[in-house]
C-alpha positions in Angstrom: 16.1 14.3 -18.1 13.0 13.2 -20.0 11.6 9.6 -19.6 8.6 7.9 -21.1 6.2 6.3 -18.6 3.9 3.4 -19.5 1.1 2.2 -17.2 -0.5 -1.3 -17.6 -3.6 -3.2 -16.5 -5.2 -2.1 -13.2 -2.7 0.7 -12.8 -3.7 2.2 -16.2 -7.3 1.8 -15.2 -6.8 3.6 -11.8 -4.9 6.4 -13.4 -7.0 6.8 -16.5 -3.7 7.1 -18.4 -1.7 4.6 -20.5 1.4 6.6 -21.1 3.1 10.0 -20.7 6.4 11.7 -21.3 7.8 13.4 -18.2 10.6 15.8 -17.6 12.1 14.7 -14.3 13.1 17.3 -11.7 16.7 17.4 -10.6 17.4 14.8 -8.0 15.0 12.2 -9.4 17.5 9.6 -10.6 16.2 6.2 -9.5 13.1 4.1 -9.9 12.3 4.6 -6.2 12.6 8.4 -6.4 10.4 8.4 -9.5 7.7 6.4 -7.7 7.8 8.9 -4.7 7.6 11.8 -7.1 4.6 10.4 -9.0 2.8 9.6 -5.7 3.1 13.2 -4.7 0.4 13.8 -7.4 -1.9 12.4 -4.7 -5.3 10.8 -5.2 -5.4 7.9 -7.7 -1.6 8.2 -8.2 -0.8 7.6 -4.6 -3.3 4.7 -4.4 -2.1 3.0 -7.7 1.6 3.3 -7.0 1.8 3.0 -3.2 1.8 -0.8 -3.3 5.5 -1.0 -4.0 5.7 -4.5 -2.6 3.7 -5.9 -5.4 4.2 -3.2 -8.1 6.5 -4.3 -11.0 8.7 -1.9 -12.8 10.7 -2.4 -16.0 13.2 0.0 -17.6 13.6 -0.5 -21.4 11.8 -3.9 -21.0 14.2 -5.1 -18.2 12.9 -5.7 -14.7 14.1 -3.0 -12.3 14.4 -2.6 -8.5 13.8 0.7 -6.7 17.5 1.5 -6.6 18.0 1.3 -10.3 19.3 4.5 -11.9 17.3 6.2 -14.6 18.8 7.7 -17.8 17.4 10.2 -20.2 15.2 8.6 -22.8 14.4 5.5 -20.7 11.1 3.8 -21.1 9.7 3.0 -17.6 6.8 0.6 -17.4 4.6 0.1 -14.3 2.4 -3.0 -14.0 0.9 -5.3 -11.3 2.5 -8.7 -10.8 0.0 -10.5 -12.9 -1.5 -9.0 -16.1 -3.7 -10.6 -18.8 -2.6 -11.2 -22.3 
């Protein structure tokens, strides 16, 4: 399943990446599993995404919790709780 990932504000700055398209391995079907998968990249990825208490996630522009199921073609956005406009 392929999803589009968007990174905003301080997360984008830490990762040096604003967006990417990613083919998910089998078994990565929820927001929480996706976060764990991305943190396995280590370094800046682990640091930027490890703050799951304050990290906000939206799927197709709707706020999502870690247990939310992903579907092929979803747009998944990661951002800190407060972003500038």
